[in-house]
N, C-alpha and C positions, 0 to 999 in steps of 0.2 A: 504494500500500500504506500505509494509515493504521494507526498503532498508537495505540490509546487507552490510558488508564490501566489498564483491566482487563487488556489484553493484556500491558502491561509488568509488571504484578504477577504474572501467570501465568508469564512468562518468568523473572522474578526467583525465584519459588518453585522452578521447574524447575532453575535454576542452583544453588540451595541444595541441592536434593536430589541432583543429579548430582555436584557438586564439593565440597560442604560449605563451611561458613563460613570455614574456615582457608585454603582455596585461592582464594577470591574476590578478595582484594586482589592476589595474585600474578597472577591472570588479568587483572584490571583494568590493572595496570602493563604487562603484556605487550601488551595491546590498545592502550594509550596510546602505547607506544613504537613499535608497528607503524604506527599512524596518523601519528605524528610523522615516521617515516622515509618513509612514502608521500608526505606533503606536501612534505618536503624534496626528494625525487626529482622530483616533478612540478614544483616550483618551479625546480629546476635545468634540467629539460628545457625548460620554458617560456622561461627566460632564454636558453638555448642557441639555441632556434629564433628568438627575437626578435633575437639577436645576428647569426645567419646571415642573416636577412631584411634587417636594416639594413645589413649589409656588402654584400649583393647590390645594394641600391638606391644605395649610395654608392660608385661606382667612383672609384678614386684614380689 
């Protein structure tokens, strides 16, 4: 799925029409926080799995 500049412009105009210019910064912040939380959760999950795998390989 490739999004070119024309598609992005159309999406931006649609967002302006649906939400208005005053709500766009709020939506952007919410989206950014959601992405940040998702990255944090995936990083924690990856670290947990790596820790479990390394503890299974290293019997004491």
